[in-house]
C-alpha positions, 0 to 999 in steps of 0.5 A: 165067405161062402155064407154071406155070398150064398145068403146075398144071392138068395136074398136077391133071388127072392127067397128071404127065408132060405137067406137068413139062416146063412146070413146069420152063420156069416154074422156069427162067423165075422163076429168070431174072426173080430171083423166088425165091418164085414159083421155090419154088412151082413147085419144090413143084409139080415135087416133086409131079410127080416124086412122081406119076411115082415119082422119089423123088430128084427129089422130095427135090431139088425139095422141098429147094430149095423149102424152102431158098428158103422159109426164106430169105425167111421164108415160114413158111406155105409152110414148114409146107405143105411139111412136111406134104406131105413128111411125108405119104407117103400124098400123091402127085401131090397126091392121096392114094394107094390104101389109105391114110388120112391122120391128121387131128388131133382139131381138123382133124377138128372143122374138117372136120366144120363144113366138111362142114355148110357153115359158113363160117371165120367160123362155124367160128372162133366155134363152136370158140372159135378165130381165123378164121386158125386155122381157115384154117390147119386147113384148109390142113392138112387139104387137104395131107393129104388132097391136095385143094384145095377144101372140097367135095373134102375133104368128099367125101373124108371122106365116101367114106373114113369120116373123118366 
């Protein structure tokens, strides 16, 4: 849906105030179309926009609603991502708040070091003797904790903040 895509782009570009009306439009549309999963995903984005605007009450409402839908649908990966976002006070607007350093587990640091070396998930899995799925899960957690969405951004963040 165009409203959700536009809101996501605005949010990622650092304009949560402009993103909010588009994301609300998308949320209403998903509700009318009876598409709860998409509604919940939009709720997470709304929560991040509200966090960036300093509205913790709305963050709790949006994340809570999304959490209920994900639980009802059995969307465990989405629930885990939401738990990470909710538990990471250093993340606002999908970005790490200045002056804070997110806590990565030792294994997440290992995976991040391999990512920074330019390795693929398959190569990382073989090196660490874990499945590619597990590497992907670690990357999701790393991205959520660092407030980034790409391998390159995670690598840059890690070097800029002395994580690696």
